[in-house]
C-alpha positions, 0 to 999 in steps of 0.5 A: 885878268886870269880865268877871263881867257883861254889859249888855243892854237892855229894847229887847231884846224889841222886836228881832229876835233876840229874836223867834227864842230860838235866835237869841237864845240864840246872841246871848247866848252870844257876849255871854258868851264875848267876851273883856273885855279884850284876850287872845291865843290860841295865839299870836293876838291876839283883842282886847275883844269878841271869842273863840275857837270852832269850829261842834261846840264852840258847839254843845255849849256852846249844847246846840244841834244843829249845824246850828241853832247854825250858822245862828243864828251866820250869822243874826247874821253877815247883821244885822252884829251878830257877825263872824266870820273862820275858819282851819283850826283855829278862828273868830274871833266879833267882836262889832260895837261891843263897846266902845259897849255893853259898855265897863265905863268912865264918864265923870267926867261929870255924872250926867246923863250917866253916866245915858245913857251907862249906856243906851248898851247893847247893846239899842240896836244891836238897835235899829239893825238895821231898816235892815241888814234892807232890804242882807240883802235886796240881798245875793241879786244881789251875786252873793258865793255865799252861802247866803241865811239866808231860803232857808234856812230855807225849805229846809232841812228837804228839803235834810237828807232829800235829804242823808241819803237820797244814797249815802254812798259819795260823799257829800261836799261838802255847801256845794256841794251845798246851793248846788246844791239852791237852784238845782235846786228853781227847776228842779223841785219839791223832792219830785220831786228827793228821790222820785228822789234815794231811788230813785237810792241804791237803784240798783246806779250809786248803789252804785257807783264810778260814784255822782256826788257831790251837787251835780253829781248835781243841776246835770246834772238826773239827777233826768231820768234813764231810771232803767233806766240807774241798773241798769247800776252797772257802765257809765256807761250813762246818758251821764254820764261819771264827775263831778269833785267841785266845788270849795266856793265861796269866801265 
C-alpha cells in the first residue's frame, strides 16, 4: 500500500552515513517520517518528502539524547541529504531528491528501463556525497556563523563540561557560548578554561548578579582574571562591567 514502505539501496553500505550508527538511524527515521504525498500541517503546506518535527519530538522518536539527535540531523543537512527550515514552533525537514529516489510511480517503458528505474534509490544519493565533502570543508571560510560539524565532534564533550559547570544564575545563550568556545580553545588549552570556569562558578562573583553570561566570559578571556577579584561578588573589582548577552548569530 502507498506510504507503507521506503526504498533503501545496498549502496548505503559504502556511504559515510552508514559509518555512523546514530546518523544512519536518524536518516532512516527521516525516510520513514517523510510524507509520501503532499499534505498540510497546521495550515502550512508540506510537500511529499517532507515532514514537521521538533528537536525534542525527534529525539524521543529515535530514542536518542537530544544533543546526539541534533548533531546527526545537522550532519545530514551539511551533506545535503536533507534540508531544514525552522520557525518559532517547529522544524520542517525535507529529504533531498525524494521524488527521484522514493517515487512509487514506475514509467510504462521496457522491462530493462523498469529495472533501471527501480534501482534509482536512496543509496545512489548517498554515493554521490563524496565530492560534497569538499564543499563542507570550504564552508569554514565563507563567513557563515554556524558551528562546524567536525569541530563539534572533537570539542563537544569539553564544551558540555564547561556549560554544565557554569553558574546557573547566568546560564543563557548556549548557541552563542558554543561559538565563543570554539574561538576560546584556539587561544587557550581547554583544560585551563575548564579549571578556571569551575573555580569561577564556586566564587562569590560567580554566584552574584554581576556574573556574566558564558559567551562574554569566554570572549573576554576571563580564565586569565586575577582570581582574588572573584571573591567580591557584590563589587565590580575585576575591571569588567556587568555584561550584556551577545545575540545569537544569524544563520
